[in-house]
N, C-alpha and C positions, 0 to 999 in steps of 0.2 A: 356753605361751605366754605371754610376759612383756611385758605391753602397755606398760609403762615402759621398758623395752629396745629396743623396736619403735620407741617413737615417736622416742627418745634417737638412732637410729641414722639415721629422716628428718629430724631437728634436725641431725645431724651433717653431714648434706649439704651442710649450707650455713654450716657451721663455727659453729654454735649452741651454746652451753653446753648440757650434758644439765641435765634435769630431776633434782631429788633423789628426788622422791615424785609420785604422783599423786593427785587427789582426785576423787571424782565429779563435782563442781562444775565443775574447771576445762573452761574453753571451748577448744576445740581451735584456732579463729583466734586470738582476742584472748591468750587465756592462754601456750599452747602454740606459738603465731607460726609456725603452719603456714597456708599457702597454698594455692591449689587444686590444683598439682601435689605441692604435699607432701601434700595428703590424697587424691590418686590415688595416690600410691604406697605410703602409710599403709593404703589400703584393698587393695592388691593384695597386701603383707606380712601383712596381718590372714588373707585370705582363705588366702595358701601356708600360714600354719604351723596355721589351725584350720580352713579350709575352708567359714567361715562369712565372706559378704559384707556386712557393716554395713552400707553405703550399700543393699541392694536392695530397701529399703521406700523409701526417701528419703535425705533430708539429717539427718546427726548433727551436733550441736555442742557435746556436751559427753561427756570421757572416761566418765561415769557411763552415757551412753546407748549407748558403745560396750560398756561393762562388762555392760550388761543384757543383751545381744545373743550374747555369748560364752559357750559351754560353761561351767561351773562345777567 
């Protein structure tokens, strides 16, 4: 699963320009401009692609927190 591609798919739904790259410190709400509905969609897309519910143990706030939960 490509996390950058997945985040950009969610951003495209609201006609936001794609991000060119991700870094672990990027904040999902502030830097990636995702609201709560976007985060719900992101969760479903990630779980469908990887089988991992990254929000199962609580809120994640950064790209790095998502990356830490995904299989390498």
